[in-house]
C-alpha positions in Angstrom: 26.8 -102.9 6.0 24.9 -101.4 3.0 22.2 -100.2 5.3 24.6 -98.2 7.5 26.3 -96.6 4.5 22.9 -95.5 3.1 22.0 -93.9 6.4 25.2 -91.9 6.5 24.6 -90.6 2.9 21.0 -89.6 3.8 22.1 -87.6 6.9 24.8 -85.8 4.9 22.3 -84.8 2.2 19.9 -83.4 4.8 22.7 -81.3 6.3 23.7 -79.9 2.9 20.0 -79.0 2.0 19.7 -77.2 5.4 22.7 -75.0 4.7 21.4 -74.0 1.2 18.0 -72.9 2.6 17.8 -69.0 2.8 17.0 -67.4 6.2 13.4 -66.6 6.9 12.0 -63.0 6.7 12.2 -60.9 9.8 9.3 -60.8 12.1 6.5 -58.4 11.2 7.0 -56.6 14.5 10.5 -55.4 13.4 9.1 -54.0 10.1 6.4 -52.1 12.0 9.0 -50.7 14.4 11.2 -49.4 11.6 8.2 -47.7 9.9 7.2 -45.9 13.1 10.7 -44.7 13.6 10.7 -42.4 10.5 7.3 -40.7 10.3 6.5 -38.3 7.4 6.7 -34.6 8.1 3.5 -32.5 7.8 3.6 -29.4 5.6 3.5 -26.0 7.2 0.3 -24.0 6.7 0.8 -20.6 5.1 -0.7 -17.3 6.4 -3.6 -16.3 4.2 -5.1 -12.8 3.8 -8.5 -13.3 2.1 -9.8 -11.4 -0.9 -11.8 -8.3 0.0 -9.4 -7.3 2.8 -9.0 -3.5 3.1 -5.5 -2.2 3.5 -5.1 1.4 4.6 -2.5 3.4 2.6 -0.9 6.8 2.5 0.3 8.6 -0.7 4.1 9.0 -1.0 3.9 11.2 -4.1 1.2 13.4 -5.6 -0.9 13.0 -8.7 -3.3 15.4 -10.5 -5.3 15.4 -13.7 -3.4 18.6 -14.7 -0.1 16.8 -15.1 -0.8 13.1 -15.0 -1.0 10.8 -18.0 -2.0 7.2 -18.5 0.6 4.8 -17.3 2.1 7.1 -14.6 3.2 5.3 -11.5 2.0 6.2 -8.0 3.7 5.1 -4.7 2.1 4.5 -1.4 2.9 2.8 2.0 0.7 0.9 4.5 -0.2 2.7 7.7 -1.9 0.0 9.7 -0.8 -3.7 10.4 -2.8 -6.5 8.6 -2.9 -9.7 10.6 -3.6 -13.4 9.8 -4.0 -16.0 12.5 -2.9 -13.6 15.2 0.4 -12.6 13.4 1.3 -9.5 11.6 1.7 -10.3 7.9 1.7 -6.8 6.3 3.3 -4.4 8.8 3.1 -0.6 8.5 5.7 0.8 6.2 5.2 -1.9 3.5 5.3 -0.4 0.0 2.5 -0.5 -2.6 2.9 0.5 -6.2 0.0 1.6 -8.5 -0.7 2.9 -12.0 -2.8 5.7 -13.4 -5.0 3.9 -15.9 -7.0 6.8 -17.2 -7.1 10.6 -16.9 -9.9 13.1 -17.8 -9.4 16.8 -17.3 -12.4 18.9 -16.1 -14.3 20.8 -18.8 -14.7 24.6 -19.1 -18.5 24.7 -18.7 -19.3 21.2 -17.4 -17.6 18.0 -16.7 -15.4 17.1 -13.8 -11.8 15.8 -13.6 -11.4 12.0 -13.2 -8.5 9.8 -12.1 -8.6 6.1 -12.5 -6.1 4.3 -10.1 -5.1 0.6 -10.0 -2.8 -1.0 -7.4 -0.3 -3.5 -8.8 2.1 -4.8 -6.2 3.0 -5.1 -2.5 6.5 -5.2 -1.1 7.1 -6.1 2.6 9.9 -4.5 4.6 12.1 -7.7 4.1 11.7 -7.5 0.3 9.0 -10.2 -0.2 6.8 -9.0 -3.1 3.3 -10.0 -4.3 1.7 -8.9 -7.6 -2.1 -8.4 -7.9 -4.7 -6.1 -9.3 -6.6 -4.1 -6.6 -8.9 -1.1 -6.6 -9.5 1.9 -4.3 -12.2 1.2 -1.8 -12.1 4.3 0.4 -10.8 7.9 0.4 -10.0 10.2 3.3 -12.9 12.4 4.0 -10.8 15.5 4.1 -9.4 14.9 0.5 -10.9 17.1 -2.2 -13.3 15.4 -4.6 -15.1 12.2 -4.2 -14.6 8.5 -4.9 -16.6 6.2 -7.2 -16.1 2.9 -5.4 -17.7 0.8 -8.2 -15.0 1.9 -10.7 -12.2 3.0 -8.4 -12.0 6.5 -9.8 -11.5 9.9 -8.1 -13.8 12.8 -9.3 -13.0 16.4 -8.7 -15.5 18.8 -7.1 -17.9 20.8 -9.3 -17.6 24.6 -9.5 -21.0 25.8 -10.5 -21.2 28.1 -7.5 -17.8 29.6 -8.3 -18.8 30.2 -11.9 -22.0 32.0 -10.9 -20.0 34.1 -8.4 -17.5 35.0 -11.1 -20.2 36.2 -13.5 -22.0 38.1 -10.7 -18.9 39.9 -9.6 -18.1 40.9 -13.2 -21.6 42.1 -13.7 -21.5 44.2 -10.5 -18.2 45.7 -11.5 -19.5 46.6 -14.9 -22.6 48.1 -13.5 -20.5 50.4 -11.3 -18.3 51.5 -14.1 -21.3 52.0 -16.4 -23.2 54.0 -13.8 -20.3 56.4 -13.4 -19.9 56.8 -17.1 -23.7 57.3 -17.6 -23.8 59.9 -14.8 -21.1 61.9 -16.5 -23.2 61.8 -19.7 -26.4 62.6 -17.9 -27.9 59.0 -18.2 -26.8 57.1 -15.0 -29.5 54.4 -15.3 -28.7 53.6 -18.9 -25.0 53.5 -18.2 -25.4 51.2 -15.2 -27.5 48.7 -17.3 -25.1 48.8 -20.2 -22.2 48.3 -17.8 -23.8 45.4 -16.0 -24.5 43.6 -19.3 -20.9 44.2 -20.5 -19.6 43.0 -17.1 -21.7 39.8 -17.2 -20.5 39.1 -20.7 -16.9 39.5 -19.6 -17.4 37.2 -16.6 -19.0 34.6 -18.8 -16.1 34.7 -21.2 -13.8 34.2 -18.2 -15.7 31.1 -17.1 -15.7 29.7 -20.6 -11.9 30.0 -20.8 -11.2 28.5 -17.4 -11.3 24.8 -16.5 -13.0 23.5 -13.4 -11.1 22.1 -10.3 -8.6 19.3 -11.1 -8.9 15.9 -9.5 -5.9 15.7 -7.1 -4.4 13.1 -4.7 -2.0 15.0 -2.6 1.0 13.5 -0.8 -0.1 12.1 2.6 -3.7 11.4 1.4 -5.0 8.3 3.1 -7.1 5.7 1.3 -8.1 2.0 1.4 -7.0 -0.6 -1.0 -9.3 -3.6 -1.5 -7.6 -6.9 -2.4 -9.1 -8.7 -5.4 -7.5 -12.0 -4.5 -6.1 -13.8 -1.4 -2.4 -13.4 -0.6 -0.5 -16.3 0.9 2.8 -16.0 2.8 5.0 -18.8 4.2 6.2 -18.3 7.8 9.8 -17.6 6.6 8.4 -14.8 4.3 7.0 -12.8 7.2 10.1 -12.8 9.4 10.9 -9.2 9.9 13.4 -9.5 12.8 16.6 -9.0 10.8 15.2 -6.8 8.1 13.4 -4.2 10.3 15.1 -4.0 13.7 13.6 -1.7 16.2 15.7 1.1 17.7 17.0 0.5 21.2 15.2 2.9 23.6 16.6 2.1 27.0 20.3 2.5 26.3 22.7 2.4 29.3 25.6 4.9 29.3 28.8 3.4 30.7 30.2 5.0 33.9 33.5 5.9 32.2 31.6 7.8 29.5 29.6 9.8 32.2 32.8 10.6 34.0 34.5 11.9 30.8 31.5 14.1 30.0 31.3 15.6 33.5 35.0 16.3 33.7 35.0 18.3 30.5 32.7 21.0 31.9 34.8 24.2 32.6 34.5 26.0 35.9 33.8 29.8 35.8 36.9 31.8 36.4 39.3 29.1 35.1 40.5 28.8 31.5 40.7 25.0 31.6 38.3 22.2 32.6 38.5 20.5 35.9 40.2 17.0 35.5 
């Protein structure tokens, strides 16, 4: 009797311990399946324009050593698309702002006018802006003056030939006047010599009081900007679809509009149009 009762108690204790035991961890295959179901997203690579890229520009305003001063702003726009990975990143019509960093006017006997230009920022047609410090790397061959690429400055042309021409013309005019005066006094040769010397002196004074050619960048002058650092743009930043829509070229005129236009043409001899 005691043996049976002990067996019943043992079975009951085993059952209670089985209920208190926590469930086993899920199989490793389930954890792996859940990890594969939510992969991490890879970042989107930006479009990169490397340093040293040349960007063609056109002047919107004009600047000259005659009127410019340090700190004046200049405004330009791009005239050729710049691509990265086969996609237009800087389209034509993007705006570039620059600054006149130094101005030197030409001298009266020697010295040439000099303009120092620095480019500061780029604004795409959709409003995305990048700041930088870039220099001028090329100038239109038809523009007056010359470009010092190492310093990014524009020099005016020299005028030595013009100065010599001015002195020579003044000397010739003085010789003519002096010769007439000398002939009237009976000494034509002496008068011509004195007149030539006086004319040359007057021409030299005119040169001394006149400056040489100014350094000028006219509106519409084309040049190249050389980037001093790389520019990065996310794909969303170079979406120009909504900000720069293209005009529709193949527009279809409705038939009703054509009919109304043709019916409004008057017929000769009648004071009203044919309906």
